[in-house]
C-alpha positions in Angstrom: 9.0 62.1 -39.3 6.1 60.4 -37.5 2.6 61.5 -38.2 1.1 62.9 -35.1 -2.6 62.5 -34.3 -4.1 65.1 -32.0 -7.7 65.2 -33.1 -10.4 62.7 -32.0 -12.0 62.7 -35.5 -8.7 61.4 -36.9 -8.6 58.6 -34.4 -12.1 57.5 -35.3 -11.1 57.3 -38.9 -8.2 55.0 -38.1 -9.7 52.5 -35.6 -11.1 49.1 -36.7 -12.6 49.4 -40.1 -15.8 47.6 -38.9 -16.4 50.3 -36.3 -18.0 52.9 -38.6 -20.5 50.4 -40.2 -21.4 49.2 -36.7 -22.2 52.8 -35.7 -24.2 53.3 -38.9 -26.2 50.2 -38.2 -26.8 51.3 -34.6 -28.2 54.6 -35.9 -30.5 52.8 -38.3 -31.7 50.5 -35.6 -32.5 53.4 -33.2 -34.3 55.4 -35.8 -36.4 52.4 -36.9 -37.3 51.4 -33.3 -38.4 55.0 -32.5 -40.4 55.5 -35.7 -42.2 52.1 -35.1 -43.4 53.0 -31.6 -47.2 52.8 -31.3 -47.2 55.9 -29.1 -45.0 57.9 -31.4 -42.9 58.9 -28.4 -39.8 57.3 -26.9 -36.2 57.5 -26.1 -33.1 55.4 -27.2 -29.4 55.9 -26.9 -26.1 55.0 -28.6 -23.1 54.8 -26.3 -19.7 54.9 -28.0 -16.6 54.0 -25.9 -13.0 54.0 -26.9 -10.7 52.1 -24.5 -7.1 53.0 -24.5 -4.6 50.3 -23.4 -1.0 51.4 -23.0 2.1 49.3 -22.6 5.8 50.1 -23.2 5.2 53.1 -25.5 2.4 51.6 -27.5 -1.3 52.3 -27.4 -4.0 49.8 -28.4 -7.5 51.4 -29.0 -10.6 49.3 -28.7 -13.9 50.9 -29.8 -17.3 49.7 -28.7 -20.9 50.6 -29.5 -23.9 49.9 -27.3 -27.5 50.5 -28.3 -30.3 51.0 -25.8 -33.7 50.8 -27.5 -37.0 51.8 -26.0 -38.8 49.2 -24.0 -41.3 47.0 -25.8 -44.8 48.1 -26.7 -46.7 49.3 -23.7 -50.4 48.8 -23.4 -52.9 51.2 -21.9 -54.7 50.3 -18.7 -58.4 49.4 -18.9 -60.4 49.9 -15.8 -63.0 47.4 -14.7 -65.2 47.3 -11.6 -66.2 44.4 -9.5 -69.9 43.6 -9.9 -71.8 40.6 -8.7 -68.7 38.4 -8.5 -67.5 39.4 -12.1 -65.8 42.2 -13.9 -67.9 45.1 -15.3 -67.0 48.0 -17.6 -69.8 50.0 -16.1 -69.4 51.9 -12.9 -72.5 51.5 -10.8 -73.3 55.2 -10.8 -72.3 56.0 -14.4 -73.2 55.0 -18.0 -71.3 52.2 -19.7 -67.8 53.3 -21.0 -67.7 50.8 -23.9 -70.5 50.4 -26.3 -68.8 47.9 -28.6 -69.5 44.2 -28.5 -66.5 42.7 -26.7 -67.6 39.1 -27.7 -66.5 39.7 -31.3 -62.9 39.8 -32.4 -61.4 43.0 -33.8 -61.4 41.4 -37.3 -65.1 40.6 -37.0 -65.9 44.2 -36.0 -64.4 45.5 -39.2 
């Protein structure tokens, strides 16, 4: 008698043997990408599809895994004001926002 498969979890265990390691790799990739975000906040997704092809009583199943990682590192905006034909960090009616010396590199500032 033929073995009947009626549960999705059984199907996943029988499809291409490279499928499960691919999903495991996708999970690791998503976790690493999210943990490494400089803002410590983000969103990623893993989409698993299983295509069924049917012909003359036979099914062929083709699994696929797609990973969508968060967008690259985003930078914060820095406001500047126009003053005497140049950029200024100081609003004309307020005190200077930045007290650090911007002519030194970050490494030089310590």
